[in-house]
N, C-alpha and C positions, 0 to 999 in steps of 0.2 A: 405643735410638733416641732422638734428641734430641726435645725438645718442638717440635711443629709450629707454625709461624706461620700466621696466616690467609692464604689465597690471594687474590691480586689478579690479574685477567685483563685481556687487552686489551679484551674486550667491556665489562668493568666500567669501565675507564679511558675508553673511548669514550663511554659513557653519562655519566660524570662530567663530561667535557669539554662535552657537550651541555647538561646541566642537573644541578647538584648535588642539587637536590630529587628529581629522577627517580632518581638514583643512590641516594639515601636510601631511597626507596620500594622499589627493586628489590634492593639489595644489603645494606642494613642491616635494614630491616623484612622483606625477602624476600617481596614480593608480586609477582604477575604477573597480567596481564589474562587472564580466562577465554578470551575469543575473540581468538586471534592474528590479526593482519592477514593477508589473503590472500597478500600477497607473502612474508611470513615463513614461512607454512605451506608454500607452494610450494617455497621455497628449501630448507627442511628435508626435504621429501619427495624432492626431486631428490638431495640429499646422501645420503639413505638408499639410493636406487637406485644411486648411483655407488660407494658403499662396497661394496655387493653385487657390482657390476660388477667391481671390482678384486679382490675375494676369489675370484671364480669363475675356474676354470682353463679352462672351456669354457662355451659357451652363456651368455655374459656378459649379453646383453640379456634373455634369459628370466629369469635370476637377479635382475636389477635390477627388472624389472616385478613379479616375485613378491614381492620385499621391499617394494615401494611399495604394492601393492594393499591390504593390510589397514590401512595408515596413512593413506590418503587420506580427506579430509573427505567427498567425494562423487565420483561418476563423472566429473564435469567436471574437478575438480582432478586426478584420476588421469589423465585424458586429456591435460591440459597437461603433467604430469610425464612421462608416457610419451613424448610427442612430443619433448620436450627430451632425454631419455635415448636415444631412438632416433637422434636426430641426432648425439649424442655418440658413440654406438656406430659409426655410419656414418663419422664424421669421424676417429676415433682408434683404431679396432679394429686397423688394420694396424700401428700403432706399438706396440701392447701387448706383443708378443713381445720387443721390444728392452729391456723393463724387467723386472728381477728385483725382485719385491716383497719388501721387508725388514720392513716393519711397516705396519699399517693402523689408523687411529684411535688412535694411541698417546698416552696421557695422560702429561703430565710436570709435575714441580714443580722449579723451579730457583731458586737464590738471586737476589734482586733486588739488583743490585750498584750501589754508589755509583760513578758514572763517574769521580769525581775521586780517590777513595782505593782503590777496588776492594773496600772492605769491604761485607759483606752487610747488608741492611736488618735491623733488629731488630723491624720491624713487619709486613712482608709477605714472603711468597715469591711468585714469579711462576709462575702456572699456565697451562696451555694444552693443546692437542691438535693433533697432526699428522695430516693426512688420510692421505696415502700416502707412505711413504719408499721409494725405489727405488734400485737400482743400474743406471745406464745401461750396458748391455752394449756399446755402441758406443765409449764412452770410459772405462769403468770408474769413473766418478765417481758419488758418492752424491748424490741429488737429492730434493727434496721436491715432491710434486705436490699443489697445493691447488685445491679446487673452489669457485667462486664463481658465484652467480647475481645478476643485476642488471637493472634497467630502463634503465640508462645506455647511451650509445653506447660500444661496446667496440672500435671501429676503431683501426687503427694510429695512434699519435700522439694519441689522444683524451685528454681530461682524466682518464678512469678510470685509464689507465696512468701518467700523470704523478703522480697522487695516490699510487699505490703506492710511488713513489720515496721518499716521506717518511712512509709509514705505518710506525709502530714495530712493528706486528704481524709484519712480515717478519723483523725482527731477533730477535724473540722466537722465531720458528720455528727460526732457526739455533741459538740458545741451547738450545732444547729438544732439537734433534737431537744436539748434543754430549753432553747428559746421557744420551741413550739409547745412546751409543757410536757414533753416526753423525756423521761430520764433514761436515755438509751445507754446500755452498758455493753452491748454486743452488736457487732456488725457481721451480718451473714453475707458473704460474697458468693453469688451465683455466677460462676465464670463459665463461659461458653467458648470453646475453641473453634475457630472458623476453619472449615475444610479447605485444603489447598486446591482441590479440583476446579477446573474451569471448563466451559463448554468446549467440546471437541468434535472431531469428525466421526461420522458413523460409516463403517465400511459398506459399500454397495455390494449386493449379492445378485446372483442370477436366479433363475426360477427354481433351482435346486438348493438354494441357500449357500452356494459357494462364493467366496469373496472374489472380486475381480481385480486383476493386476494387469496393467498395460505397459508395453515397452515404449521407447522413445518415438516410435512410429505409430503409436496408437493401436498396436496389435496385442491381442490377449496372449499372455505368456503361460506356457505349460511348464511342468516340473521337468527335471533332467531326463527322466525316463520317458517323458512324453505321454504318460498315461493319465495324468490328472492336470487340472488347472492349478497354477501357482496361486498361493493365497497370501504371500508376504512380499513387501516391496524390497528393493535393493537400489540404493542411491547410486552406487558405483556403476551398476549395470544399466541404470536408467529405467528400472522397473518401478512403477508407481502404483500403490494400492489406491483404488478409486474410492472416494468417500463423499459424503454429503454432510452439510451442517447438522449438528445435533439439535433437536427441538428442545424447547424449554421443558416440556413434559418428560422427555427422555433424560435430560440433565437432572431434573428433580428426582426421578426414579433411581438414577445412578448414585446421587448423593445420599438418598435414603439408605441404600445398601451399605455405603461406606460408613455412615454413622451407626447403623444398626449392628454392624460387625464388631464395633468396639466403642460402645457408648461411654465407658469410663474415660476414654481418651478425650471426649468432646464435652463432657459435663462434669463439673466438680463444684461442690458446695463446701465452703470453708468458713470457719468462724475466726474473726479477728477481734481480739480484746486489746485494751490499752492499759498497761500498768502506769502507775503514777509517774515513774521516771520517764517512760516513753511519751506520756502526755507532755511532760516538761520539754523534752527534746524536740518534739514536734512544734510546740509553741515557739521555741527559740528559732527553729528553721523558718517558720512562717513570718515571724517578726522581722528577722534580719533580711529575708528576701524582699519583704515589703519595703524595708528601709533602703535597700539597694535600688529598688524601683523608684522610690521617691528621690533619691540622689540623682539618678539618671534623668528624671523629669526636671529637677532643678537646674542641672547643668546642661540639659538638652544634648546629652551625649549618649549614644547607644552603640557601643562597640559590637562589631560583627564577630561571630564565632565560626571560622571556616570549618572547624571540626563538626559543626552541627548542620552543615549544608546537605548532607545525605544521612537519613535515618530510616531504619526499617526498610531498607532497600529502595528508597525513593528520594528524589531531590526535593528540597524545600520549595514550597509554592512560590516563594519570593526570590529564588536563586537568580532568576533573570534580572530582577530589579537591582540586586546588589552588584551583579556583574555588568550592568549597563546594557543588557540585551533586551530588556522589557521595561515597560513604563506602567506605573500605577494608574495612569490615565487611560490605559487600554481597557475599555469596557468589555471587550471580548474575553478578557482574562481575569479581571478583578471587579469586585463590586464594593461600593461604599456603604457602610452601615450607619445607622443613627444611634446605635447603642452597642457597645463592644461585646456584651455578654449574651450571645444569641440563645444560650441554653437557659437563660433566666428571663422571666416575664418582667419587662422594665416597669410597666405600670403597677404591677402588683408589688414588686419589691420596693418601689418608691412611695406607694400610696396606702398600702395596707397597714393600719395602725399597729397590728400585732407584729408586723415585721419591722416597720420603720421606727417604732418607739424606742 
């Protein structure tokens, strides 16, 4: 077996494009934040559920929920993931028999090729993982099904789908498929929009089902005519609607109603193909990003990008490190990895002859 090169992934290149210093912390020093963002955790949990869904030959939904339950941060996170997978099951279960599953969560290592010469990189191999490779029994073609969760608009013609047209990750999937012996020519994106709802307070009611509002003195408030109890709060007047925390079960039921009212908003299946010119553009993007990463390694210079400190409404996990208010040695905030690509099985990608050859 030849000597293996370091693996570079699409996730790594995406981080590098956002901020070279962030890529240094995550992929050179190999640190991660202890507390993952809620959005990242939910996406990972749904991914676990959908992997189990595709592996099961029957009772797919039950298998998915059983796989997610021990991985959930709390009952509310599990409720959100359950609702999203329940909707996926309702939406796509009827199509499942048309797909023969060929592989699930297949890890691959492929040469990173120079798009001008076709020569492989002497610095990096390209690594990745394919969610579900299937044969469509309706047309006999081999296709890749990828699962994504997002807070973005996923409607037809939205920016989300336009961005996929230039995302080099799609081309990486096709290269990985060929390495596994599957000539994938179509990538099916099953995209799930995460609901914005969060656990809330449930109004307290009296024995007659009337909501309870108290004034600043703790006295129950009546309406202006004095005939009924007031049922809405008023901050200026000091009137407070009495509530209790919503249970996970109630939260789940509320999310089910939200998703059921407009399933088209939360589930979209789109097909992404790659034209020859698009494949070439993606190859150039990957090659030059990897070359820039190599140059940063050789110079040991990793410029910060202040424009990337806040993205998707949240601060970078390493913002405190860059601003001098936190330390990587703080084990309550950061953990040190032995392998920079947590999404890939290190032993398998390094030792499987079919992958490493």
